[in-house]
VEXDREN-2710 file (C-alpha; in Angstrom, 1 decimal):
% VEXDREN-2710
k/r/px/py/pz
1/MET/196.0/29.2/74.9
2/LEU/193.9/30.0/71.9
3/TYR/196.6/32.7/71.1
4/TYR/199.4/30.3/71.3
5/LEU/197.5/27.7/69.2
6/LEU/196.1/30.3/66.4
7/TYR/199.2/32.6/66.2
8/GLU/202.4/31.0/67.5
9/VAL/201.7/27.5/66.2
10/LEU/199.3/27.7/63.1
11/HIS/200.5/31.0/61.9
12/LEU/203.9/31.5/62.9
13/LYS/205.1/27.7/62.8
14/TYR/203.1/26.3/60.0
15/GLN/201.8/29.3/58.4
16/VAL/198.3/27.6/57.8
17/PHE/196.1/30.5/57.1
18/GLY/197.6/34.1/56.4
19/PRO/194.7/35.9/58.3
20/LEU/195.5/34.2/61.3
21/ARG/198.3/36.9/61.8
22/VAL/195.4/39.2/63.1
23/PHE/195.9/37.3/66.4
24/GLY/199.1/38.7/66.8
25/TYR/197.6/42.1/67.7
26/PRO/196.9/42.6/71.5
27/SER/194.1/45.0/70.5
28/PHE/192.3/42.3/68.6
29/ARG/192.7/39.9/71.2
30/ALA/191.7/42.4/73.9
31/LEU/188.3/42.5/72.0
32/LEU/188.1/38.9/72.2
33/ALA/188.8/38.7/75.8
34/ALA/186.4/41.4/76.6
35/MET/183.6/39.4/74.8
36/THR/184.8/36.0/76.2
37/ALA/184.4/37.4/79.6
38/THR/180.9/39.2/79.0
39/LEU/179.4/35.9/77.5
40/ILE/180.9/33.7/80.1
41/CYS/179.3/35.9/82.9
42/LEU/175.9/36.1/80.8
43/LEU/175.7/32.3/80.5
44/LEU/176.9/31.1/83.8
45/GLY/175.3/33.8/85.7
46/ALA/171.8/32.3/86.0
47/PRO/173.1/28.9/86.9
48/MET/175.4/30.2/89.7
49/ILE/172.7/32.5/91.2
50/ALA/170.5/29.2/91.4
51/TRP/173.1/27.2/92.8
52/LEU/174.0/29.9/95.6
53/ARG/170.4/30.1/96.3
54/ARG/170.2/26.3/96.8
55/LEU/173.3/26.6/99.2
56/LYS/171.7/29.2/101.1
57/TYR/174.7/31.6/100.4
58/GLY/172.5/34.8/101.3
59/GLN/173.8/38.2/102.1
60/GLU/173.7/39.3/105.8
61/ILE/172.8/43.1/106.3
62/ARG/174.1/44.9/109.6
63/GLU/171.3/46.0/111.7
64/GLU/172.7/49.5/112.1
65/GLY/172.7/50.1/108.4
66/VAL/170.1/51.5/106.1
67/LYS/166.8/50.1/106.9
68/ALA/165.5/49.7/103.4
69/HIS/168.4/47.4/103.0
70/GLN/167.0/44.7/105.3
71/ALA/164.8/43.8/102.5
72/LYS/167.8/42.6/100.5
73/LYS/168.7/40.2/103.1
74/GLY/169.2/36.5/101.8
75/THR/170.2/37.8/98.2
76/PRO/172.8/35.4/96.9
77/THR/176.4/36.7/97.4
78/MET/179.8/35.6/96.6
79/GLY/179.1/36.6/92.9
80/GLY/182.4/37.8/92.5
81/VAL/183.4/34.2/91.7
82/LEU/181.5/34.8/88.5
83/ILE/183.6/38.0/87.7
84/ILE/186.9/36.3/88.5
85/THR/185.8/33.2/86.3
86/GLY/185.3/35.6/83.2
87/ILE/188.2/37.4/83.6
88/VAL/190.6/34.4/84.0
89/ALA/189.1/32.5/81.2
90/GLY/189.3/35.5/78.8
91/THR/193.0/36.2/79.7
92/LEU/194.0/32.7/79.6
93/LEU/192.4/32.2/76.2
94/TRP/193.6/35.3/74.6
95/ALA/196.7/36.8/76.5
96/ASP/200.5/35.8/75.6
97/LEU/200.9/33.6/78.9
98/SER/204.7/34.2/78.5
99/ASN/204.5/37.5/79.7
100/LEU/205.4/37.8/83.2
101/TYR/203.0/41.0/83.9
102/VAL/199.8/39.0/82.8
103/TRP/200.8/36.4/85.5
104/VAL/201.3/39.3/88.1
105/VAL/197.9/40.6/87.6
106/LEU/196.4/37.3/87.5
107/PHE/197.9/36.6/90.9
108/ALA/196.8/39.8/92.4
109/LEU/193.2/38.9/91.3
110/LEU/193.3/35.4/92.6
111/ALA/195.1/36.2/95.9
112/HIS/192.7/39.1/96.8
113/GLY/189.6/36.9/95.7
114/ALA/190.7/34.1/97.9
115/ILE/191.1/36.5/100.9
116/GLY/187.4/37.9/99.9
117/PHE/186.2/34.2/99.6
118/LEU/187.3/33.4/103.2
119/ASP/185.6/36.7/104.6
120/ASP/182.2/35.9/102.8
121/TYR/182.2/32.2/103.8
122/LEU/182.9/33.3/107.3
123/LYS/180.1/35.6/107.1
124/ILE/177.6/33.1/105.8
125/ALA/178.7/30.4/108.2
126/ARG/178.2/32.7/111.0
127/ARG/175.0/34.4/109.9
128/GLN/176.1/37.8/110.6
129/ASN/178.0/40.7/108.8
130/LEU/181.2/39.7/110.7
131/GLY/183.7/37.8/108.4
132/LEU/187.4/37.6/108.6
133/GLN/188.9/39.8/111.2
134/GLY/190.6/43.1/109.9
135/ARG/194.2/42.1/111.0
136/TRP/194.0/38.9/109.1
137/LYS/192.5/40.4/105.9
138/LEU/195.1/43.1/106.2
139/LEU/197.8/40.4/106.7
140/GLY/196.6/38.6/103.3
141/GLN/196.7/41.8/101.5
142/VAL/200.1/42.9/102.7
143/THR/201.6/39.4/102.0
144/THR/200.1/39.6/98.4
145/ALA/201.5/43.0/97.7
146/LEU/205.2/42.0/99.1
147/VAL/205.0/39.1/96.9
148/ILE/204.2/41.0/93.8
149/GLY/206.6/43.7/94.7
150/GLY/209.4/41.1/95.1
151/VAL/208.6/39.4/91.8
152/LEU/208.7/42.8/89.7
153/ILE/211.7/44.3/91.4
154/GLY/213.6/41.0/91.4
155/PHE/212.6/39.5/88.0
156/GLY/210.7/42.1/86.0
157/ASN/213.3/44.7/85.4
158/TYR/211.0/47.1/87.2
159/ALA/211.8/50.6/87.7
160/THR/211.1/52.3/91.2
161/TYR/210.4/55.9/90.2
162/LEU/207.0/57.6/90.0
163/SER/205.2/59.1/87.2
164/VAL/203.5/62.3/88.3
165/PRO/200.4/63.4/86.8
166/PHE/200.5/67.1/85.2
167/PHE/204.4/66.9/85.5
168/LYS/206.5/66.1/82.6
169/ASP/210.0/65.7/84.1
170/PHE/209.3/65.2/87.7
171/GLN/209.8/61.4/88.4
172/PRO/211.1/60.8/91.9
173/ASP/212.8/57.5/92.5
174/LEU/211.7/55.7/95.8
175/THR/214.3/53.0/95.7
176/ALA/213.2/49.5/96.3
177/TRP/213.1/50.2/100.0
178/LEU/210.5/52.9/99.8
179/TYR/208.8/51.6/96.7
180/LEU/207.6/48.3/98.2
181/PRO/205.6/50.0/101.1
182/PHE/204.3/52.4/98.5
183/MET/203.2/49.6/96.6
184/LEU/201.6/48.0/99.5
185/LEU/199.5/51.2/100.1
186/VAL/198.4/51.2/96.4
187/MET/197.1/47.7/96.4
188/THR/195.7/47.6/99.8
189/GLY/194.1/50.8/99.4
190/SER/192.5/50.2/95.9
191/SER/191.3/46.8/97.2
192/ASN/189.5/48.2/100.3
193/ALA/188.2/51.2/98.2
194/VAL/186.3/49.0/95.8
195/ASN/184.9/46.9/98.9
196/LEU/183.7/50.2/100.5
197/THR/182.0/51.3/97.6
198/ASP/180.1/48.0/97.1
199/GLY/177.0/49.1/99.0
200/LEU/174.2/49.6/96.4
201/ASP/173.0/47.3/93.4
202/GLY/175.3/48.0/90.5
203/LEU/177.3/50.8/92.0
204/ALA/180.9/49.0/92.4
205/ILE/180.5/47.0/89.1
206/SER/179.5/50.0/86.9
207/THR/182.3/52.3/88.2
208/THR/184.4/49.2/87.6
209/PHE/183.5/49.2/84.2
210/VAL/184.6/52.7/83.5
211/VAL/187.9/52.3/85.3
212/ALA/188.5/49.0/83.5
213/LEU/188.0/50.5/80.2
214/THR/190.4/53.6/80.8
215/LEU/193.2/51.0/82.2
216/THR/192.9/49.1/79.1
217/LEU/193.6/52.0/77.1
218/LEU/196.4/53.1/79.3
219/CYS/198.1/49.7/79.0
220/TYR/197.9/49.7/75.4
221/VAL/199.5/53.2/74.9
222/THR/202.1/52.4/77.7
223/GLY/203.0/49.4/75.8
224/LEU/203.7/51.1/72.6
225/THR/207.1/52.5/73.1
226/GLU/206.9/55.4/70.6
227/LEU/203.2/56.3/71.6
228/ALA/204.5/56.1/75.4
229/LEU/207.2/58.6/74.9
230/TYR/205.1/61.0/72.7
231/LEU/202.8/61.3/75.6
232/ASN/205.5/61.3/78.2
233/LEU/204.6/58.0/79.8
234/PRO/207.0/55.3/81.1
235/PRO/207.1/52.9/78.2
236/SER/206.8/49.3/79.2
237/PRO/206.6/46.9/76.3
238/LEU/205.5/44.1/78.8
239/ALA/202.4/46.1/79.7
240/LEU/201.1/45.9/76.5
241/GLU/199.7/42.4/76.9
242/VAL/198.0/43.5/80.1
243/THR/195.6/45.0/77.9
244/VAL/193.9/41.6/77.5
245/PHE/193.6/41.3/81.1
246/CYS/192.0/44.7/81.6
247/ALA/189.5/44.3/78.7
248/ALA/188.5/40.9/80.3
249/LEU/187.9/42.8/83.3
250/ALA/185.7/45.4/81.7
251/GLY/184.0/42.5/79.9
252/ALA/183.3/40.9/83.2
253/SER/182.2/43.8/84.7
254/LEU/179.7/44.3/82.0
255/GLY/178.5/40.6/82.1
256/PHE/178.0/40.8/85.9
257/LEU/176.0/43.9/85.9
258/TRP/173.2/42.3/83.9
259/PHE/172.5/40.4/87.2
260/ASN/173.5/43.1/89.5
261/ALA/171.7/46.0/88.4
262/PRO/168.9/47.2/90.5
263/PRO/167.2/45.2/92.0
264/ALA/170.1/42.9/92.3
265/GLU/169.9/39.6/91.9
266/VAL/173.3/38.7/93.2
267/PHE/175.9/40.5/95.1
268/MET/179.7/40.3/94.3
269/GLY/180.7/40.0/97.8
270/ASP/184.2/40.7/99.2
271/VAL/185.4/37.9/96.9
272/GLY/184.5/40.1/93.9
273/SER/185.2/43.6/95.6
274/LEU/188.7/43.0/96.9
275/ALA/189.7/40.9/93.9
276/ILE/188.8/43.9/91.6
277/GLY/190.4/46.4/93.7
278/GLY/193.5/44.4/94.3
279/CYS/194.0/43.7/90.5
280/MET/193.4/47.4/89.5
281/GLY/195.9/48.6/91.9
282/CYS/198.5/46.0/90.6
283/VAL/197.7/47.2/86.9
284/ALA/198.4/50.7/87.9
285/ILE/201.7/49.6/89.3
286/VAL/202.8/47.6/86.3
287/ILE/202.1/50.5/84.1
288/LYS/203.6/53.0/86.6
289/GLN/200.4/54.9/87.0
290/GLU/200.0/54.7/90.8
291/LEU/199.2/58.2/91.1
292/LEU/197.1/58.5/88.2
293/LEU/194.9/55.7/89.9
294/VAL/193.7/58.4/92.7
295/ILE/192.1/60.5/89.7
296/LEU/190.9/57.8/87.7
297/GLY/189.5/55.9/90.7
298/GLY/187.7/59.2/91.9
299/VAL/184.5/57.7/93.1
300/PHE/186.4/54.9/95.0
301/VAL/188.7/57.6/96.6
302/ILE/185.6/59.7/97.8
303/GLU/183.9/56.8/99.3
304/THR/187.0/55.7/101.2
305/LEU/187.6/59.5/102.4
306/SER/184.0/59.8/103.7
307/VAL/184.8/56.7/105.7
308/ILE/188.1/58.2/107.1
309/LEU/186.7/61.6/107.5
310/GLN/183.8/60.0/109.6
311/VAL/185.4/57.9/111.9
312/SER/187.9/60.4/112.4
313/TYR/185.7/63.1/113.3
314/TYR/183.5/60.8/115.5
315/LYS/186.4/60.0/117.5
316/LEU/187.8/63.5/117.9
317/THR/184.4/64.8/119.0
318/LYS/183.4/61.9/121.3
319/ASP/182.3/62.9/124.6
320/PRO/183.9/61.3/127.5
321/GLN/180.8/60.7/129.3
322/THR/178.3/59.6/126.9
323/GLY/181.0/58.1/124.6
324/ILE/179.2/59.4/121.6
325/GLY/180.7/61.8/118.9
326/LYS/179.6/64.1/116.1
327/ARG/179.2/62.9/112.5
328/ILE/179.8/64.6/109.2
329/PHE/177.6/62.6/107.1
330/LYS/174.5/61.0/108.0
331/MET/176.2/57.6/107.3
332/SER/179.2/56.5/105.7
333/PRO/180.4/55.4/103.1
334/LEU/178.9/58.5/101.1
335/HIS/176.4/56.7/99.1
336/HIS/174.4/55.7/102.5
337/HIS/174.5/59.5/103.2
338/PHE/172.7/60.3/100.1
339/GLU/170.2/57.4/100.5
340/LEU/169.4/58.8/104.0
341/THR/168.7/62.4/102.6
342/GLY/166.0/60.8/100.3
343/TRP/167.7/59.9/97.1
344/LYS/166.7/56.7/95.4
345/GLU/169.2/54.0/95.1
346/SER/169.1/53.9/91.2
347/LYS/169.3/57.7/91.3
348/ILE/172.5/57.7/93.3
349/VAL/174.0/54.7/91.2
350/PHE/173.5/56.6/88.1
351/ARG/174.9/59.8/89.3
352/PHE/178.0/58.3/90.8
353/LEU/178.5/56.8/87.5
354/ILE/178.3/60.0/85.7
355/VAL/180.9/61.3/88.4
356/GLN/183.3/58.3/87.6
357/ILE/183.0/58.8/83.9
358/PHE/184.2/62.4/84.5
359/PHE/186.9/61.4/86.7
360/ALA/188.1/58.9/84.0
361/LEU/188.0/61.7/81.3
362/VAL/190.2/63.9/83.6
363/ALA/192.7/61.1/83.9
364/LEU/192.8/60.7/80.2
365/ALA/193.4/64.6/79.9
366/THR/196.4/64.3/81.9
367/LEU/198.2/62.5/79.2
368/LYS/198.5/65.5/77.5
369/LEU/198.5/68.0/80.2
370/ARG/202.1/67.4/81.2
END
C-alpha cells in the first residue's frame, strides 16, 4: 500500500519528490518490510502475551515427553499469530500487490496458519496435547497445495520442470499431472517439518530466520533475469517481488525470537510452525528451487527423518507378544534425543543453529557448483 502511494502515485504519476524513486527497488522495500515486521512483533509481543495469559491459552505438554518440559506447561501458545501479523503487514505495506506470486505466498501463509490455529484451539479447548486429527490436518494442507498449484499453472505461466542442484543442464519436466503431486509433497513436507522442529525454546524460529534470509537472496537473484541466467537459475521476474515477503518473514522471525528465546515467554504453536513451513515451501516452488530446499532446510529435514526412522524401526522390530519395539534414538525428533543424553536446551538450540547456517552456506554454494 505504501509502495503504491509513494512510488506509483507520488513518484511516477505526480513526480512530487525525485528521491521517492528509491521505493521502486524491491531490495530497498525488502529492508523496509523486514524492519516493519520486526518492529510490529516487538511492539505487539508483550500485549499479545498478556492477552493470551488472560485467556489462559497455555501450552499442553505430553506426558510421555521429556519430563523437564512439564515446567513449561501453561506457557502462552498461538504466538504464531504475531509472526503472521508481522509478515502480512510488512508485505502489504511494501510489496507490489499487483504481483500474482505475492498473493500466492500470502495465501500459503494464511491457509496453513488457519489449519494450525484450529489445531491449537482444539488442544486448548480439550486441555490436552491432541488437536486436529491428522487426516483433517492433511486434508487442509493438500487442499491448499492443490489450490496454489492450480493458480500457478493455470494463471501464472508457470513451468513444470525441476531445477536440480549441482546439475547445469539436467531439468526434467514433470508435466502438470506429475508436478501437482510433487508440489503437494514439497509444501506439506515443509509445513510438517517445521512443526516437528518446534520443540525447544527458540529452535524453530532461529533456524527459520536463517532459511528466510537465504530465500530472500534466492528470490532476488531469481527475479533478475541476467543474474539468474549467469548463475544457471530459472529466471522469474515475478519472483523478484517475493523478496519483500521473504524479508518480512526474516524480520518477523527476528522479532518473535525476542520473546521465544530461552526461557520462552510464548510458543508459536501450530499456527506459527505450519504457516512458516507452508509458506517457505511455496516460496521454493515459485522460484523453482524445490529440491534445493532439502539442502537449505537441512535441520528441518534431519528432524523429520529422525521421526520417520524412529517410527519405522519401532514398527519393524515390534515384538508380537509384548507389542514393544526397539528405538534408534532415545526419543524423536532428534532434539529430544540430545536432551535425554544430557545436553542443555540452550546448547542444542545454538548447535542446531550453527548446523542450519552451514546448510544455508552449502545451498548458496550450489549456485556456482553447477
